C-alpha positions in Angstrom: 119.6 178.9 179.7 122.6 177.3 181.3 122.2 179.5 184.3 118.6 178.4 184.8 119.6 174.8 184.6 122.4 175.3 187.2 119.9 177.0 189.6 117.4 174.1 189.1 120.2 171.5 189.8 121.2 173.4 192.9 117.6 173.5 194.2 117.3 169.7 193.5 120.5 169.1 195.4 119.0 170.9 198.4 115.7 169.0 198.3 117.0 165.5 198.1 118.7 165.5 201.6 115.6 167.2 203.1 113.2 164.6 201.7 115.5 161.7 202.6 115.9 163.0 206.2 112.1 163.5 206.6 111.5 159.9 205.3 114.2 158.5 207.7 112.7 160.4 210.7 109.2 159.2 209.9 110.5 155.6 209.6 112.5 155.7 212.8 110.1 157.5 215.0 107.2 155.1 214.5 106.2 153.0 217.5 104.0 150.0 218.0 100.8 150.4 220.0 99.2 147.4 221.5 95.6 147.6 222.6 94.0 145.1 224.9 90.4 145.6 223.7 89.3 147.4 220.5 85.6 146.9 221.0 85.1 150.3 222.5 86.3 151.8 219.2 84.7 149.4 216.7 81.3 148.9 218.5 79.8 152.1 217.1 81.0 151.3 213.6 79.6 147.8 213.9 76.2 149.2 215.0 76.2 151.7 212.1 77.1 148.8 209.7 74.2 146.7 211.0 71.8 149.6 210.7 72.8 150.4 207.1 72.6 146.8 206.1 69.1 146.5 207.7 67.9 149.6 205.9 69.2 148.3 202.6 67.5 145.0 203.2 64.2 146.7 204.1 64.3 148.9 201.0 65.1 145.7 199.0 61.9 144.0 200.3 59.8 147.0 199.4 61.3 147.2 195.9 60.8 143.4 195.5 57.1 143.6 196.5 56.5 146.6 194.2 58.0 144.9 191.2 56.2 141.6 191.8 52.9 143.5 191.7 54.1 145.4 188.6 55.1 142.1 186.9 51.7 140.6 187.7 49.9 143.5 186.1 52.1 143.5 183.1 51.6 139.7 182.7 47.8 140.2 182.9 48.0 142.9 180.2 50.6 141.0 178.1 53.0 144.0 178.1 56.5 142.6 177.5 58.5 145.8 178.0 56.9 146.4 181.4 57.5 142.7 182.3 61.2 143.0 181.5 61.5 146.1 183.6 59.6 144.5 186.5 61.9 141.4 186.2 65.0 143.6 186.5 63.4 145.3 189.5 62.7 141.9 191.1 66.3 140.9 190.7 67.5 144.2 192.2 65.1 143.8 195.1 66.2 140.2 195.8 69.8 141.4 195.7 69.1 144.2 198.1 67.0 142.0 200.4 69.7 139.3 200.5 72.7 141.6 201.1 72.8 140.8 204.8 72.9 137.1 204.2 75.7 137.4 201.6 77.7 139.7 203.9 77.2 137.2 206.8 78.5 134.4 204.6 81.5 136.5 203.6 82.3 137.2 207.3 81.4 140.9 207.5 
């Protein structure tokens, strides 16, 4: 038992200098890169973000229209469970349709 413990301590003593040396080299060898214009890198990502937000907004409008019609039918038939479900869908549709406005306000 004592022999195994001594081997483990010896291995740990060898690992600590290696890890500390690796950490030191990683910290020292970093360099700052200054870029004049980042739009060439971020423009495709901005286009993708705009496309995804537009798709979410369009799906939200479709869900909103579907649930408004569903709510009208449920109201006509006095079906309260379907009205509740349709109201939840209307709220979800409004949230999805308005996501682009919310993100624009937040600065995205």
